[in-house]
N, C-alpha and C positions, 0 to 999 in steps of 0.2 A: 506493499500501501505506501503511493502515497505523502513521506510528510504535509503537514500542512501546517508553514508559519504566517503570510502574510499572501494574500491575491490585494492588486492594483490593478481595476479594471475594469469596464464597459456595464454599471450598473443599472441594472429593466427593471422598474415597476412593473409590479403584474398584484395589486389588489383584488383577488378574485378572493373572498372569504371560501373556507372550505375549501380547497381547491384538493379533488380523491387523489390516491396515487391512480383510477382509473384515469381518471385526467393527464396526470403525466406519464404515464403509460400504458393504452390504453390493450386491453384484453389482446388483441390481434396481434400482437407484438411478444408476447409471450411463449411464444413455440420452441424460444432457443434457451440454451445458458450459454449462449459467450455474452461479454460487456460491451464485444465492439459492437458496432454499426446501429445500437439505442438510441443512439443522437437522434436515427432520422423517426422514431417515433416519437418523439418530447413534446408531451400538450399535440398531440397532433390534432385533436378534431379544435382544439382552439386556430391554430397553426394553420390548418388548409379550410377548404368548403370541401361542400361534396361531391365536388368534381376529382380530390386531387391535387388545387389549384392553389399557392397559397393564397390567406389572407390578408393583402397588404392594411389593412387596420390596426391587422393584431400587433405587440409593441417586442417580439424580435423578429417578428416579419420587415421593420421595419428598417431603416436604413442606419440610424446615429445606435443603433440598441445590435447591432451587428457581432459577434464574436463578444457576446455578455459573460461574459464570468461569474458575476454576484445579481442573484433578484430578489428584490424588496416585494418580498407576498403581505395575501391578510390572513387575518386567523386563523389555527386550525389547517395548517400547512396539512398534508399526505395525509390526512382523514384516511377512512376505509381498510383496503386491506392490507393483507401485511409485505406484500413481492417487494424483493430486492428489484426487481426490476428496476424501479424506478427513479432512485438516488444512481441505477449502473447508467439510467439514461441524462439523468443534471448531469455524470461526469465523461462520458462521451461527446454531450456537448461541450461541451468547457464548464458547465456551471460546476464553483469550490465552494462558495459559500451562499447559504438561503438568511436571509434576513425579516424574520415576520414577530407578531409577540406570539403565537403560538404554535407548539407541532405538535404532531399527532405523536405516543409517544413508541412506536413499534415502527417507526418510516425513521423517527431520534436516532434508534439507535442503529438501526441499517443504514446511514448518514454515518454515522461513527467511528462505522465499519467495515466504510468503503472511502474515508477523508474525507467524507463535505463537512465544513461544518454550519453551524447552526444557530445562527445569532436569537437572542433576545432582545425586544425591546418592547416598551411598556408604547401602547398603541403610540399614544403622539408624535415619540420620537419617532416610529416607522414611519407615522406620516409624513413627519417633515423631511424625512429624508427620500422619501415617493416623487414629493412636491420638488425638490432639487435633480433628482435624478430624470425627471421629464422639463426642465430646463435645458438649457442652451450647455454646458457640462457633465457629462454623462460617469466623467474618470470620475471613483471612490477606491481607498482603501481599508481593507481591514485588518487588523495585524493582531495573530494569535494574540504571540510571548506580552504586551498590554493591552491585551483587553479591550481593546477602543476599535470606532468605525469614523474614520476619518469622510467628511465629503468634498465637493467640490467649493461651498462657500470659507469652507477655516472651521465650522462648526465640528466636535468630540464628541462620540456618544461613549461612553462606557461599558462595558456586558458583562456578566456572571457568568461562567465553566465552573463545574465541577470540575478540580483541582483535575482529579483519574484520569476523565476524560481529557484535557489539556492534553496529559503528555504522553498519552494515547497520540493523541493529534501528530501534536508537536515531534516525536519519533515516524510515525507512520506504523502503526501497529493494531493491526486488530484483537480480537480477541484471542485467537491463535498466534501469534505471533506474541502479544506477550505475554501466553501462557510459555511458550517458550523460551521468552526470557530468565525462566528459573529453570532452565535445564535442567542445570549443575545439579538443582536441588533434587527437581523428580528422579531423575540416574539414584540420586545418593537412597532415596523411598524405596523404591523396587530394590535396589542389592537389600536393604535389610531384611525391607518384606516376603525375598526368595528366602534368608538366610533363617526367618523366622517363622514363617512358613509352609516349609517347602512343597507341598503336597495339595496346595494350588496350584495351577494350569501360568 
């Protein structure tokens, strides 16, 4: 997993409440377990019309927001089913950070284990950031080490994050990677167990 230290990039405002995982990556894109290529399905029903043509009114199709690496989203982002394809699609599209008032718990865990930083801020702060993103300058910086979001105007917003989650993101560790950092202790335990209970497999 790629470590997350900071990201400076285009922030796209997506102020839609309760945007669920079926909207983030619709069911027709779930037939693969490959992570690459899922970006084409990200927010498909919002990005494209019924004929498959790009919707020019949707924010991610607008020239100013091409290559967005930050989303400024509505509350309860990522609700619905637990599909891990949702963070995979975000990553494949180039999104490394989502800022919102709140996130669904399972989605948040999946993002953490895939290296996406979720920033929780009060509704007023999210609204202010979304308004700035709609302005002339769309480039924001999110710094995990200092736990700050910096807007084009120079406004800075601090955010809270669980220390353990912060460490995992900074080091690029998912749950398995974190366990492997204790491989010496695991090997010592298994050695002791074999000596104490040799009849067990």
